[in-house]
Structures are given as structure tokens and as C-alpha cells.
N, C-alpha and C positions, 0 to 999 in steps of 0.2 A: 503493500499499500505506499501510496506516495505521501510523505510528510508535509507538514502545513509549511514548514521551512522551503522544502524543494519547490513546492507549488509556488511560493512568494518569489523564490529565485528564478522559476521559470518566467513569471510575468516581467521580472526585470530583464532577462536576458532577449526577450521577445519585443523589447521596447516599450513594454506596458506600463512601466512604473517610470515615474520621472528620473532622469540619469543624466549625469555628466559624461563629457565626451571620454572615450577611453585613451586618447590621444595624451601621452605625458606632458607635451609641451604647451598644452592649452591650459591657461590658469582657470581653476574652478570659479564659476560666478558666485555672486552672492545674491540670494532671491529670497522674497518673504518667507518666514518661516511657515506662514499659513498656507502657502500653496503646496499642500503635499503630494497630490496627483490630479491630473485632469482626466474626465473619461474620455476612452479612445474610440468613439461612437459617432456617427453623424447627428445622434440624438442629442449629445450634450455640446455645449458651447467650447471652443479652444482658448477662451479668452477670459481674464478676471480682471476686475477692476479693483484696485486696493488704495484704500484712503489712508493718509497719514495726517491726523489733526496738528502734530507738532509742527509739522514744515508745511503745512495748509497745502497740501498736493493730492490730487487724484492721478493714479498711474495706470496704464493698461499692459498686461502680462499675457503672453501668448505661450501656448504648448505647441512647439514646432519640432516634430520628428523626435519627441521624448525630451528636448530641451526647452526649459522655461526661458523665456528671454522677456526683456522689457521693450515695449514698443514706444511707448510715449508718457509724458508726465505733464500735468496742467495745474496751474494754481486753482484753488477752491475755498471755499468759506463753508462754516458749520454754525452750529447752535451759539447763541450770544453767550450762553453760560457754559463753563468749563465741566469736564467730568461725563460719564455716560449718562444716557437717559434712563430716569428711573420711574418718573410718573408724568401723566399729561399735564402738559402746559409748563414743564420747567425748562423749556429752551433749548434742551441738551440734545447733541446728536448721539445717537446710540452707538455702541460699540460691540463688533461681533460678526457673525456670518450672516449674510442676508442675500436674497435673490432679487432681481429685478423682473417684476411680473407685468405691468402693462405700461403702454407708452400712451401720452396724451399731447395732442397738439391741436393747434386750429382754433376753431371756436370751443372746444371742450377746456380751453385753458385761458386764463387771464394773463395775457402778454405782459402786463406792467408789474405782475408779481411773480409769474413763472418763465418768463421768455418764450421762445419759439418751440419748446419742448420740455417733456417731464417723463419720469420713469418712476413708477410706484415700487415700493419694497415690501418685503412680507413681516417687518417689524410690526408687532413682536413676534420672535421666532418661538420655538419650544420652550427654548432655554429660558429665555426673557418672561414668558408666561409663567413657567414653574418659579421664577425668583420673584413674581409677584410684580413685575414692571407693567406700567400702562401706557396708554397713549397709542397713536396710531397715525396714518398720514404722513409718515416719513419718506420723502421722495428725493430723487436726484433730479434737479432742474436747473434751468437757466434764469438769468436775469439780463434786462435790457443793458446795453452798454453805458446808459445814462446812470445807473446806479453802482456805487463801490461794491467791490467785492470783499470788504472788510466791515461790513455792516452787522454782521450776525445774524442768521436765521432763527427761525422757531424749533428748528431741530434737522432741518433737511441739509443735504449735502449741496452746495450751491456752485455753479460754474459759469461762464460766459457763453453767450447764443453760440458763438463759433465753436466753442469747446464741445457742447452738447452734440452739435452736428459732427464733429470729429469722433465722438465717442459712439454714437448711435450704429455704424456698422460693426462694431464689436460685441454688440448686445444682442443675444439672442433669449427672447422673454422666457422667463420660467426656468432658465438653464444657466444664464451669466450670473455670478456672484458679484456681490460687492461687499467686501471686507473691510470693516471700518476699525483703524486702531488709533489709539492715542499717541503711542510712540511706537513707530513701526520698527520691528526687529528684522534685519536681513542677516542671513547666515550662508556660509558656504554650501554649494548645490549638494556636495557630498554627504552634508547634514540632513538635509531635507530627503535625499535618496534613503539614508538608513531609517528615517522615520516612516517613509514610505513603505520599506520593506517590514518594519516592525507592524505596521497596522494591518498590511496585506496579509502578514502571516496569520494574525488573528482571526482576520475574515476567512481565510481559508479554512482554519480549523472549526470556526463556527459553521461554515457551510458542509464541512464534512461530517461533524457531529450530528448535523440535522439530517443529511443523506442517509447517514448509516443508523439513524434512530437511535443514537445513544444518548438519551434524555438527560441522564445524570451530568455528562460531560457538556452537553448543549446548554444547560441552564447556568452553568458556572460562567458563560460568556455575559450573564446579564446582571446587572447591579440590583441592590435590594430596594432601590427608588424607581425600578421599573415600572411603568404603567403604560398600557397601550389598549386600545379596543376595550376600555372599561375593565381590564383586567390588571391585576398586581403578578408580581414575579411567579407566585406559586400559583395562582389560577392560570397564567401562561403556561406553566409547565404542564398542569394537567392538561389543558386544552390540547397542547401539542403531543403530548403523550397518548391521549385518547385518538389522535388522528394516526399517529404511529403505529397504533395497534390494529386500526381499522384498514391501512394500506399495507399491501404484500411488500411494496418497494415503493422508494422515493428517489428522483434524480432532481437535482437543483444545479443550474447552469448559470453562471453569472458573468456580466459583463466586467472588464476592467473597470475599478471603481473611480469616482470622482471624490477625492477627499480634501477637505479644508479643516484646518485647525486653529481655534482662537483660545489661548490661555487653556483652561483644562476642559474646553468643549470640541468634541468631534463630529463633523456631519459628513456621512458617507451617503452616496446616492449612485446606484447601480442597476442596470437592467437585470432582470431576473426571469428564466425559463423555468418553471416547475412542472414535473410530470410524476404521477404516479400511477399504479393500474386503474384509478378510479377517477382521477382528477387531472386536468392540465391546463395551465393559464400562463400568461406572459405580461408582464410589467415593471414597473421601477419600484425597487426596495430602498426606502430612505432609512438609515440607523443614525440613531443620536447617541453618542457616546460620551462619558465622562471618564477623566482620567485622575486617578489619586494615588498618591505614593506609588507612582510608577505603574500602576494596573489600569488598564482600559477597560469599560464595561458598558454594555448597551443599557441604555435608560428608556428608550423608547424607540419603536418602529412601524413604519406605515407601508403599506403597500398600494399602488395605483396602476390600474390597467392601462397597458398602452398597446394600441393596434397601429403596428409599423412592421411591415415585412421586413424591410432592409434591416431595421433593428435586430428582429429574431435572426436573421440570417448573421449578423455580425458577433452575436453572443455564441451561436453554434460554430461558428468558424474560429473564433477565439478559443472555445473550450478544446476543439480539435486539436489546435496548435499546441495547446498545453500539454494534451494528452501525448502527442507525438514528441515534444520535446523530452518528457520522462522516459522513453523506451532507451533502456541501455544500449551502447553502441554495439555491443558484441552479441545482441540478442536477434535470433534469425526469425524475422517477423513472418517468414513463409512456412514455419514448422507446422507439422499437423498437430492438431488438438485433440487430446484425448477425451 
């Protein structure tokens, strides 16, 4: 049986985990510590927006053939008050991992306040909600050139009209993250690669425990604070255990994950093909993990149906490549099976 670490290594060898060049004469790049891995599928965006409040910038990062590179950086503005958002009306900009969900322009937007275009975010995210944070309407939007970019907003990330137009081609609604830091930390690419391997190893162990119906091992990947579908950790185990007894076999195929990390929060999004002798589906699995004392555990998970034939093909092909890469070189693949 393939070990979780072997599978994670296979992802890396296939270029499915962010990695630095193997050429020794190329100096490692420094990249945001939050950009762990981009999903290698047409379903996911190859770009991420990263906000640094300290130097008042928003930057665009791209996953290009396994390399995470910085494409551009622009001036930006934030909430009038310092610190992360805690409550409605506090005029602070939230800090964390968010996704751009909807674009507004034209008659749906007040040009004097929001410029030519605006993108909504999913604040408050699950981590915010569980922390008791309130408020909504946190956008990435523009302002007219007649207004200063240092006036302070009510909590939104604000840029110039020209900048919002420059950023727009890099935004895939529902998929492109905007990660907001108070003081952005950049680290060598090798450090991010190591973290990607650690998380990918955990995810493969979780997948394998689920697929082999090893419920005692499976539930160890879940934290005590886990809650999803109105079930706590024990109820979730019972639910999964009943399904495992019901099905003769289970097969779980996953795409290379999109992974972002902020402080002790990790969000994983990946395409999932699930098949048993009685049920089959395809969708996106989103995992929310917390890191504590060096241990990562799932605190919530959600599944959404995806109807995309190309995405299904990509997951199947990725799974096939991983399986092929794990065949020992001295193994005769044409040998007779007893």
C-alpha cells in the first residue's frame, strides 16, 4: 500500500505542489507564506490577490508551471481604524482568507463611492463566524481619481479605477482568493514547498482512511471543535461509520488541492469524485483546518455538487498519473495475475 508521504511526494514530482526550480544556480524566490498551493485544474483560478496593510499594497500572484510568481503590485487603502474587523461598523478591514464572489459595475454601483467596479467577498468566513465576528459588505472596490487613497474606508479594500481594471482579468469569481494580512510575511519558496508537502501528506492520509473505511484512524483527522451538517465530531464518526458498513467498497479521487494558510487557519478546496457500490457523485470538498501545537485538524467540511465534465476528466487523469508514478521501476506490469 502506498504511504501518505509517498503520495504527497508523487504530487510534488508531478508538479502538482508548488515547488522551486531544481536548478541550483537559480536563487529561491520569497513568496507569501499564505500561498501554499494552487489547484491545478481549469476549475480553479491560477491567481491570488494578497493585501499587505502595513505597506498599503495589493499584489497579484500567479501559479505558473508550479512556480508562484508575483505579477504586479498596486497602492491600496483600508479601513479607517487599525486592526482586524471584529464587529459591524468598526471601520476595520478583516484579516484572513476570503474569496471574491460577485462583480458589480455600471448602474448597480454608485460611482462616487465605489468607482467603476467592485467585487464582493465572503466575509465573514467560517473562522470569523465561529469567532463571533460580525458585519458584512466587505468589498474590493475602486474610487474616483478625485478622491485620496488615504482617506480610510469603512472596512473595504480600496484601489484606483485603473487598478481595479488591471486586476479584473486575474479574478475568477468564486475561486480567486484575496488574502488580507496586517503585516505580510514572505518566506523562501522551499519553506512553502515543505508546508505544502506536510498538508498534502495529511490530506492523503485522511483520504486513504476514508477509502479503506478505517474509521478510528479517519476520525483522528478531526478536531474536538469539529461541526458540520449540524453534527459534532462523535456524530460525524457515527454517520460515516454507518455509511462504511452500508457500502461494500468506497473509492475517493481528489484533485490536487488549493491550499491557503493564515495564522492558525487553513482552507483546502479540491475536486472530489466519490464512488461506492451504491452511490456516486462529483463535487468540490472544502476543508477548514486549525493548526495547534504543530498538529493540523479538520474543524469543518462542506461538499458542493459540480457539473463539469472536464473537471471530472482532470481528477481521473491526475489519479491515474499518481498511481502510475508509484509503480516500482523493476515491476513487470505485463505479468500474469493469479
